[in-house]
N, C-alpha and C positions, 0 to 999 in steps of 0.2 A: 486341822488339816496339815499333812506333811507339806514341806515346801516343795515346789516342783521345781524340776532341774531343767534348765535351757538345753536344747539338743538342736541338732539338725540331722537331716536324714537325706539319703540319696537312694534313688532306684536304680537297680540294675535291670537293663533291658535287652532282650533278645532281637536283633535285628537282622533278619535272614537275607533281605535285600536293601542295602544302604542307599540305591539310586531311587527306590519307591519309598523308602524312608518308614515303612510300616515295622511296628514293633510290638512286642507284648513284655510287660514288666515279669521278671522272674525272681527278684529277691529285693531286699533292703539292707543298707547299711545305715545303722544309727549310733551317733556318737555325742559325747557331751560338747556343747560350743564354746564354754568359757573357761575350759582347763587352762592353766598356766602354762602347759607345754604338751607336746604329743605323750610325753612319758606319763602324764597324769589323766590323759583323756581316757574314759570308758567307751570302748566301741564294742558294738555286736554286729553281726552279720546273719541273716536268713534267706534262704532259698525256698521256693516252692516245693511241695511235694507233688503236686498234680500238674503234670506237663503236657495236659490235653490240648491248651491253647497252642504251645510251640509247637506239638505235632501237626495241628490243623493249620498253621503258617508254614510249617517246613516238615514234611514228612521223612526227610533223610536228615533231621537234624541229629547231631552226636549228643544224645542225652547224656552218656555218661561223663563225656568231656564237661558239658554243662554243670553236672552235678559236682564234679571235682573242683569246679573253680570256687565253690562255697568254701571248702577247706582251704584253698590257697588264698583266698581273701582274708579268712580269718586269721590264718599264720601271718600274713603281712600286716594286718592290723595289729596282732599282737607284738610283733617284732618292730612295729612302725618307729617307736621311740630311739632305736638304735640307729636308725636311718636319717641322714641330712635331708633327704627330700620327703616332703609330705606323702602320707600313705595313699591317698586317693588319685592324686596325679600321677604317682607311680604306677597305679593300675590302669589310668587310662593310656599311659605311655606302653604298656607292656600287653594289654588284651587286644585281642582282634577287633576288628571293626564291627563284626557281628554281635559282640557284646559291649554294651555302652554304659556309660554311668549318667545318670541326670545331673543338674544344678542342684545345689543344697537347698533344703527347704526347712524351714525353722519349725520346732514342735516343743510343747512343754511337756514333761514327763514325770509322773508320781514314781515311777521306777521303770528301769530300762527295758526289762523282760516284758511288762505289761504293755507299755508303749510299741515295742518290737511287735509283738501279737497283733495290736491295734491297726498297725500301718500294713502289716500283712493282710489284714482282712478288708482293709480299705483300698488298697492299691495292686494287690498281687494275685490273691486268691480267687478263683471262679466262683460265682454265685452259686451256693448249694441248693440243689433241688429238693424238695420235700421226700420225694421217693428214690434218694439216691441208692443204686446198686451197691450193696454190702460187699466188700472185699472178701474174699474166701482164699483158702489154699496158701500157695507161696506168696502172693501179693498180701495178703493180711497178715502173715508173720513177719515179712519185710517191713512192713509198715510199722507193726508193733516194734520191731527191734529198733528202727531209726528213733522212733518216739521215746524210747528209753533212753537210749544215747543222747538224745537231744535234751530231755530233762535233766541228766547228769551233767550236761555243759560240754560233752566230749566229741559231739558228732562233727563239729567243724575241723576238730583236729585228726580225724581218723582218714585213712585212705578208703575210696570206695571203687567198687567195680574193678577189683583187682585182676588183671589177666593173668590165669593159671600159666600162659605160655612164658610167662617169664621165670618160671620156676621149672617146667616139665619140658615142651619142645614146641618149635614154630608150628603155628596151625592149631593147636588146642584152643577150642572156642570157649571154654570154662572162665566164668567170671565169678570171682568170689565176693560177697555182698560188700564186706567192708573188714577192717583190721587196723592194728596199729603195732608199734614197736615197744618194747620195754627193754631199755638198755641194762645190761647185767650189772649187779653188784658183786659183793664179795663171794655170795652164795651161787651166783649165776653169771659167771664173767663173761659168756659169749652173747647174753640177751635173749629175748624171746619174741617171736613174732606172733601175735594172737589174731586169728583170722575166723571171722563168723559167716556162716552161710544158712539162709533160710532154706529148709528142706520141708516140704509138706508130704504127710504120709496118709493124708486122705483117701487120695486115689490110688494110683500104682506107686510103686517104690523105685522107679527108674532112676529118679534124681537121687536117693539114697545109695544106690548102688553105684551110680557115675561117681559121687564124691568119695565113696569107699575105695573104688578101684584106682582113683586119682592120689589119694592120700600118699601112698609111699613115694610116688614121683614128686608131689609138692614137698615132702618133708625133707627129701634128699635135695631138692633144687633150693629150698629156703636155706638150708646149710651150706650150700655151694655158693649161692650168690649173696646171701645177706650174713653169712657166718653167724647163724643164729639157730636157735632151736624153733620149731613150729609147733603151736598148739591151735590145733584145728577144732572149732566148736561148731556143731549142726544145732540150728534152733527148729525145734518141732511142736506140733500140738500137742496139748495135753492127751492122754490116752482117753480120758472121759469124754472128750468132744466127739469121740466116734463109738462110745460105749453103747448106743443104742443101735448101731449097725450089725450086719450079719457077722458070723464068725469068722467067715473070710477076710473081711476087713480087718478083723482084731488080729489075725494072722500075719496079713500083710505088714501092720504096724510094727509088730515084734520082730518080724524079718527085717524091716527096714532098719529099725534100731540095733539089733544085733549085726547086722552087716557093717554098719559104721563103727560100732564099738569094737569090733575085731581088728579093725585098721587104726585103733587107738585114737579115733576121733569121740571128742567128748559130746555127748549128747544131752542137751537140755530144752525144757520145755518153756512156753511162755511165761509161765508162772516164775522161772528162775532168771527171768532177763532184767529185773531190777537188780538183782544180786550181780549179775555180770556187768551192768552198767556202772553200779557202785565201786567195783573192783577197778573198772577202766579210769573212773575219775580219781581214785586214789594213785594209780599208776602213772596217769597222766600228769597228775599234780594241778589238777583243777580247782 
């Protein structure tokens, strides 16, 4: 039996009303307890994918902001060795009172990934009902995209729900699901911003048309703001997932793909996500 690693974990809690003190757990930070220094400590963080509890407690909760905290915490954990202050007290000092961190609790882990999954099931994720409604359309694509990037270990390093208005114009309501920057080398001195958007072509193709319409403005804005080239990727269902549908649905699917490709949007299916995630892993040096 492999020797277990002594760890400690902290629960990340959302507290919409600090006076009432009611909260729901939204994530877990797990780290080795007996590392000789913060430089040697292995630490991981995971947030929930199911925000139903948060929405029940606070219908106006900023879920985009809460999701972005996962990446911020992961980055600070990764860079914590270079800071003279301990990572978790730093987070407690900087996060607002609506997001709190519990006291440390001990655990013994065979490996960090498996222990993190177990802690998420025990303390964070809601109980699954037997007849849970299966996600479809854009929600299913976005969930699969997140799963692949998590499996590759890069989700915490990516930007999420990126406001298109940063690159287009104020008032633009579009949010891009996720993305990351690749600093330029000799062959690409200016760098590349890779953005990924889940687009369902099962029903109508308005989302595909909207992304295609926005692409030139996004491309110009990324070059102006980031001094980088934009590579925009749309993730769609495989064509065979609607192969039993009527001819009209097939025509809409092809129309949506062609509309995006005309604006130099790279279109990939769910079957290509693993390759995209592996590319991100290599480019982000995970």
